[in-house]
N, C-alpha and C positions, 0 to 999 in steps of 0.2 A: 718866479718864472719871468724870463726876459720878455720885454714888450714885443719883440719880433715874433714870439710864439702866440700872441694873443689874437683872437678873432673878433668878428663883430656880432657873433651869436654865442649863446651859452646855454648849457643844460644846468638847471639850478634845483637845489634841494633846500628845504627849510626844516631843520631838525634840532633836537637837543642831544645830549650825550647818550641817552637811551637808544636813539635810533641812528646814531652816527655810523655804526658798522653796517646797517642796511643800506645807507647811502653809498658807502664804499663798495659794497657788494654790487650795487646797480651800476656804479661808475665803471667797475671792472668789466661787467657784462656789456655795457654800451661801447666801451673802447674796443672790445673784442669784435663786436658786430659792425663797428665803424672804424676800420683800421686806418683809413685816410680821412680823418675828421677835420672839419673846418669850424669847430666850435670849442669853447672852453667848458670847464666844469667849475661850478660855484656851489659852495655850501654856506648858507646863511644861518648863523647860530649865535645865541647869547652866551653859550658855554665856552670855556677856554679849552678848545680842542686843538689837537696837533695831528697833522697828516703823518701817518706812519711812513717809515722809509720805503717800504715796498710800493707805496702808492705815489711817491713823489714824481715818477715819470709821467703821471697823468696831468701834472700841472694844476692841481686843485687850488682854487682861490677860496680861502676862508674869509667870510665877511661877517662883520658884526652889525646887525640891523639897528635902526633907531628904536626908541622906546614907543610902546603902544599908547594910543590915546585913552583917556579915561573911560570912553564908551565900551572898551574891551572888558570892563568889569561886569558885564551882563552875566547872570548865573550860568547860562549855557555856554559861555566862552571861558569859564574858569579852567585853568590848566591847559588852555589851547594857544598859548603865546607863540609857540613854534609854528603852528598852523597859520596864525594871523600875519606873521611876518612876510608871507608870500605876497600880500597886498603891496608891500613896499618895494618889491624887486624892480618894477618898471621905473619908479622915481629915483631909486638909489643907484641904478645903473644906466639911467638915461644919458646918452652921449658916449657911453662906452659900448653898450650892446644894442644893436638894432632890433634883435629879437631874442627872447628868452623862452626856453621850454622848461616850465616848472613841472616837476614830477613828485608825487608822493613816494615815500620810502618803502611802502608795502607793495611793490610791483616786481615783476619778473620779466626780464628783457629776452626776447626770442628772435629779434631781427628788426628789419626796418632801416631804411637809409635816412638817418636824421639830417644829413646835409640837404637832401631833397625836401624833407618835411619843413625845414626852416624857410624854404623858398615858396611854400604854398601861398597861393593868392587868397587873402582873407578879405579882399575888398576894403571897405572902410571900417570893418570891425576891429576892435582893439584886442580881441582874444579869440582863439579857436579852441573848441572843446568837443568832447564826445557826449552825446545825449545819455542820460541816465539809463541804467539797465532795465528799469521798470517799463520803459517803452517796448521792451521785448516781451513783456508779460501782460500788460494792460492795454487794451485797444484804445481807450480814451483816457490816457493818464493826465491827471490834474494834480500837480505837486501840492503837498500839504502847505508849503510856505505860501504859495499863491492863494490858496483857499483862505488861509488864516489872515492874509493881508487884504482880502476882499478883491483879489485880482482874478481874471479869467485864466483858463488854461493857456500856457505859453510854453515854448521849448525850454526844457529844464536840463541842465548839464551836470554830469559828475565832475567835480572840480579837482580830481586827482591828477589830471594832466591838463596843462594850459599852455598853448602856444601864444605868447604875448608879443604884440607889436608895441615896443616901449613908448614910442612917440604918441601913437594913437591912444594908448592906455592912459598916458598922462594928460593929453589934450582933452580927452573925454572924461577925465576926472573919475575914473573907475574906482580908485582907492577911496576918495572922499565919499562917493555915492554908496560904496559898500559899507563903510562905517556909519553913514547916515541911516542906512536901512535898519540898523540896530535901534536907533532912536525912533524911527518912523513906525516900525512894525516889530516891536520887541517880542511879541508873542509868536512871531513867525520864525524866529531864529532857533531852528531845530538841530541843524547839522553844521553849526559853527560857520566857518568860512564859506562852505558850499551854499548855505542858505543866504548869507550876506551877498555873495557874488550874483546869485541868480535873481535875487530881489533887486539888485542894482541894475543888472543888464536887461531884465524883463524880456528874455528870449532873443536879444540882439547880439548874437555871437556867430562866428563861422562854425558850421557843423563838420567836424572831422570824422573820418571813417572809424567805425567801432574797433577796428584792429589795433588802433593806437591806445585804447584804454578799454581792454576787454574785461568785463566785470562779472561774467557768468561761468567762470571756471568750475566752481563747485556745484552750481545749480543745473547747468546744461553742458556737461562735459563733451557730449557727442557732437556739438555744433562744429567744433574746431577740427573734427576729422576731415572736413572739407573746406573749412574757412580758416586760412592761416592768419594767426594774430601776431602782432609785434610786441606789444606790452600787455601782460596780464596784470590785472589789479585785483588784489584780494580784499574786496570791500567789506566783507562780513567779519565776524569773529573767527571764522575758519581761515586761519593763516598757516603757512607751512612751518613756521617756527614754533607754533604753540598747539598744533592739532595732530593727533595720531589716529584719528577715526577712520582714515581711508577715504574721506570725501574728496581729497585732492590727490592728484597724481603724485606718487612718492618721489618722483625725480626732483620736485621742488625742495622738499626737505633734504634730500640727498645733496643737492647743490649747495644749500646753506651749510650742511655738515662738512662738505669738502672744503668750502671757503674758510669756515672757522678753524678747521683742523690745520690748514696751511698757514693762515695769517693771524688769527686771533683765538688760539686754543683755549684761553682762559674763559671764553664765553660759551664753550661747548655745553657746560651743564645747564645753560638757560634754554637750550634747544629741545623741543619735544622729541621723544624717541621715534624711530621709524614705525610706520603702521604695520598692522598684522598682514602677512603675505597670503593669507587664505583667500582663494578666488572669490569674487563677488557672487553672492547667492542669487537664486532665481527671484526672490521677493524684491531685493534691491535693484536687480536688473529691470524688473517690471516697472518699478517706480520711476527709474531713470528713463525708460522708454516712454512712459505716459507723459512725463514732463516734457520730453523732447517733442513728442507728437503734438501736444497741446500748444506749444509755442512756435511750432514750425512755420505756420502761415505768417505770423507777425514778423518773425525773424527773416523769412525769405523776402518780404516786402522791404524790411529795414535795410538789409544788405544790398538789395537791388538799387537802393538810393545812393550807394557809394561804390560804384564799379571800379573807381581809381582811388587807391589809398592816399595818393598825393594831390588829390583835388578836393577842396572843401565845398560844401554846399552853402551858398551865401543867401 
């Protein structure tokens, strides 16, 4: 891609061959919702991947990350190399990108102006993230990582979306502090990179609106009838590519199906079949309503803290 087309911000993914097509799926969605974009696309991977011809117009940068440090041999980090390379993004692209928006590959893009998101004021914080979904469900949430490390309750983020200020991230040594967390509190490394980053930051991050990393699609589907979300994150084992139970809106599976049919038909057999079209029964509707009502007060307070999706709480 010619230098003239490069920008000072990028949307980045860290994945291996297994998740490459999900990154391409999201890139296509992001490009659709951001037709006049002022950011690049980066995929950081150890695998020898090739951008398919149909995706070349997106100008995707394939990047090979550095080797992981020995501390990555922690048992709970085994097989998580692709996840851990996200810690390198700021250092490896310092000087090239002012800001990087890292995204997990198990997300579904429904809107949002990423050009505006990149300009969000994060104060002195090196990263902006969305609080974990458990804050919607537990009034006094105290993350297990903090408890196991002997730390008090502090803001705890889901690490599936990170708005990174590359200079602040490097100057505040977030990468080193995150890997040091594995040595300091190895028993607290429960969710790989998410545990590491939260232990390193200890609640010191800019709080982004939950619409940027919506984690409750399967548990509280009624909330988004009134609260528009931009990126849905399928955080549990219930994901559109592998679930046919009907817990998720069938449009997600359908979108994957249409994407694979048009661009990567050889992967269609890996996709879960569509769910049963039988209408939801009274028992399931009642369970859904009870969960919704039980969480409504916490969620209302939570959403009230973020009236502007392009403004972070510092």
